[in-house]
C-alpha positions in Angstrom: -7.6 -16.3 -31.5 -11.1 -15.7 -30.6 -12.6 -12.4 -30.4 -13.3 -12.9 -26.5 -9.6 -12.9 -26.0 -8.2 -10.5 -27.6 -11.0 -8.3 -25.9 -10.1 -9.7 -22.6 -5.9 -8.7 -23.9 -7.2 -5.4 -24.8 -9.0 -5.1 -21.8 -6.2 -6.0 -19.0 -3.3 -4.1 -21.5 -5.3 -1.0 -21.4 -6.0 -1.4 -17.3 -2.0 -1.9 -16.6 -1.7 1.1 -18.7 -4.0 2.7 -16.6 -2.7 1.5 -13.2 1.4 1.4 -13.8 2.1 5.5 -13.5 -0.4 5.6 -10.5 1.4 2.8 -8.9 5.0 3.7 -9.6 4.2 7.6 -8.6 3.4 6.2 -5.4 6.0 4.1 -5.0 8.6 6.4 -5.8 6.6 9.6 -2.9 6.7 6.7 -0.4 10.1 5.7 -1.0 10.7 9.8 -0.5 8.9 8.9 2.7 11.5 6.9 3.9 14.8 9.0 2.9 13.4 12.4 4.6 13.2 9.6 8.4 17.0 9.2 7.3 16.6 5.9 5.8 17.6 4.8 2.1 14.4 2.9 0.0 16.7 -0.1 -0.2 17.7 -0.1 3.4 14.3 0.1 4.8 13.4 -2.5 2.0 16.2 -5.0 3.6 15.2 -3.8 7.5 11.6 -5.3 6.8 12.9 -8.0 5.5 15.1 -9.1 8.0 12.5 -7.7 10.8 10.2 -10.8 8.9 13.2 -13.0 8.8 14.8 -13.0 11.8 18.3 -14.3 11.3 18.7 -14.9 7.7 22.1 -15.1 6.3 23.8 -12.7 4.3 23.7 -14.8 1.3 20.1 -15.9 1.5 18.9 -12.4 2.2 21.3 -11.6 -1.6 19.2 -14.2 -2.8 15.7 -13.3 -1.9 16.8 -9.8 -3.1 18.5 -10.5 -6.3 21.7 -9.0 -5.5 24.7 -10.3 -5.9 26.6 -11.9 -2.6 29.6 -9.1 -2.4 27.2 -6.4 -3.2 24.8 -7.5 0.0 28.0 -7.8 1.9 28.0 -3.9 1.0 24.8 -3.6 2.3 25.0 -5.5 5.5 27.8 -3.4 6.6 26.9 -0.4 6.2 23.9 -1.5 8.3 25.7 -2.6 10.8 27.4 0.5 10.8 24.7 2.1 11.3 24.1 0.3 14.2 20.5 -1.1 12.8 20.9 -4.4 12.6 23.5 -7.2 14.8 24.8 -11.0 13.5 24.7 -13.4 15.6 25.7 -17.3 15.9 22.8 -19.4 14.5 21.1 -21.0 17.5 21.5 -24.5 15.2 24.5 -24.5 13.7 27.6 -22.0 15.4 29.4 -21.6 11.8 26.6 -19.8 10.4 25.9 -16.0 11.3 22.0 -14.7 11.1 21.2 -11.2 11.0 18.8 -9.2 13.2 17.2 -5.6 13.8 18.3 -4.0 16.9 16.3 -1.7 19.1 17.9 1.0 17.1 16.5 -0.8 13.3 13.0 -1.3 14.6 13.1 1.9 15.9 14.3 3.2 12.3 11.9 1.0 10.5 8.8 2.2 13.2 9.6 5.6 12.1 9.6 5.0 7.8 6.2 3.5 8.3 4.6 6.3 10.7 6.0 8.6 8.1 4.6 6.5 5.1 1.1 5.7 7.2 0.7 9.5 8.0 1.6 11.0 4.3 -0.9 7.9 2.9 -3.8 9.2 5.1 -3.2 12.4 4.5 -3.9 12.0 1.0 -6.8 9.8 1.8 -8.5 12.5 3.6 -8.4 14.6 0.9 -9.9 12.4 -1.6 -13.8 11.5 -1.1 -15.6 8.7 0.2 -16.5 6.7 -2.8 -12.7 6.7 -4.0 -11.8 5.4 0.1 -14.0 2.7 -0.8 -13.1 1.8 -4.2 -9.4 2.1 -3.3 -10.3 -0.6 -0.2 -11.7 -2.5 -2.5 -8.6 -2.9 -4.2 -6.3 -3.3 -1.3 -6.5 -7.0 -1.5 -6.6 -7.3 -5.1 -3.0 -5.2 -5.4 -1.4 -7.1 -2.9 -2.1 -10.7 -4.6 -0.8 -8.7 -7.7 2.7 -7.8 -5.9 3.3 -11.1 -5.0 2.6 -13.0 -8.2 
């Protein structure tokens, strides 16, 4: 392995070591904001996925979220009982049932977004303009990183 390859690997490892704790802390604090809105972090995640994929089936949702189907079934039942989702026959296949957000589910998801955005905006206001500019520049690469 060439010296430049070793140096690059070391640079990447150091960046990963620096970013990991900060990203984990921020993620944990944002999850807590969902809980303050009365929604678990997992429920918030599932509601967001359902909102982006209206009509998704429970099996496809389980596969997408890398959960077992029986486990997802329990989560779907809980979201139904909370009134946040509905199960409706699929337009193209009457045997299939799709999951959609109800108005209450949309409101719960919006309440979470508002709490999380407010929390983040408060912290962004507390740092200097140079730090905000650096975070703005990092937003795109961090999004790509999370999607890989």
